[in-house]
C-alpha positions as CSV (number, residue, x, y, z in Angstrom):
1,M,12.4,44.7,58.3
2,E,14.1,41.3,57.0
3,I,13.8,41.5,53.1
4,R,13.5,38.6,50.8
5,V,13.3,37.1,47.4
6,L,9.7,36.0,46.7
7,G,10.1,32.8,45.0
8,R,11.7,32.6,41.6
9,T,10.0,35.8,41.0
10,G,12.8,38.0,41.4
11,L,10.8,40.6,43.7
12,S,12.4,41.9,47.0
13,V,9.1,41.6,49.6
14,S,9.1,42.2,53.3
15,R,8.6,38.5,55.7
16,I,5.7,40.5,57.0
17,G,2.9,42.0,54.5
18,L,0.0,43.7,54.9
19,G,-3.4,42.2,53.9
20,L,-5.5,45.2,52.5
21,A,-9.3,43.6,51.9
22,A,-11.0,45.2,54.5
23,L,-9.0,48.5,54.5
24,G,-11.6,52.0,54.4
25,R,-14.2,49.3,53.6
26,P,-16.7,49.6,56.5
27,G,-19.0,47.1,54.5
28,Y,-16.5,44.2,54.6
29,I,-16.5,44.3,58.6
30,N,-18.7,42.3,60.2
31,L,-19.8,41.3,63.8
32,G,-19.9,44.4,65.1
33,H,-15.6,44.6,64.7
34,D,-16.1,48.5,62.8
35,Q,-16.0,50.0,66.6
36,D,-11.9,51.6,66.3
37,L,-13.3,53.3,63.2
38,G,-15.7,56.0,65.4
39,A,-18.6,57.7,64.4
40,D,-17.6,59.2,61.1
41,K,-17.5,56.8,58.2
42,S,-17.7,58.6,55.1
43,V,-15.4,58.2,52.5
44,E,-13.0,60.8,53.2
45,A,-12.4,60.0,57.0
46,L,-12.0,56.1,55.5
47,E,-9.7,57.2,53.3
48,L,-7.6,59.2,55.6
49,R,-7.2,56.4,57.9
50,A,-6.4,54.0,55.3
51,H,-3.6,56.5,54.6
52,H,-2.5,56.5,58.3
53,V,-2.3,52.3,58.1
54,L,-0.7,52.1,54.9
55,D,1.8,55.3,55.9
56,A,2.6,53.2,59.2
57,A,3.2,50.2,57.3
58,W,5.8,51.8,55.2
59,E,7.5,53.1,57.9
60,A,8.0,50.0,59.6
61,G,9.3,48.5,56.5
62,I,6.6,46.7,55.2
63,R,7.1,46.0,51.4
64,Y,4.3,43.4,50.4
65,Y,0.9,44.3,50.5
66,D,-2.0,42.0,49.5
67,A,-4.7,43.8,47.6
68,P,-7.2,41.2,46.4
69,A,-9.4,42.4,42.9
70,P,-12.7,43.8,43.9
71,M,-15.0,40.8,44.5
72,A,-18.1,43.3,44.2
73,S,-17.5,44.4,40.8
74,P,-19.0,41.7,38.1
75,K,-16.1,40.1,36.1
76,P,-15.9,40.4,32.5
77,S,-17.2,37.2,30.7
């Protein structure tokens, strides 16, 4: 995986990143796109699947992860 410097930050990142917005969050998935999760949607099962995705991404050389702030949490005033 090719690594590049991110703008003027000096951070080294992979050219391909992994967006984490829906990882482990079946409530975020809509329109029936959750079939690949299988029947077990327990916290433990979703956490295990999330770890498998993250491990596979790391093994593939991905070093850029887009982890947005939780949208369901109230923001402090």
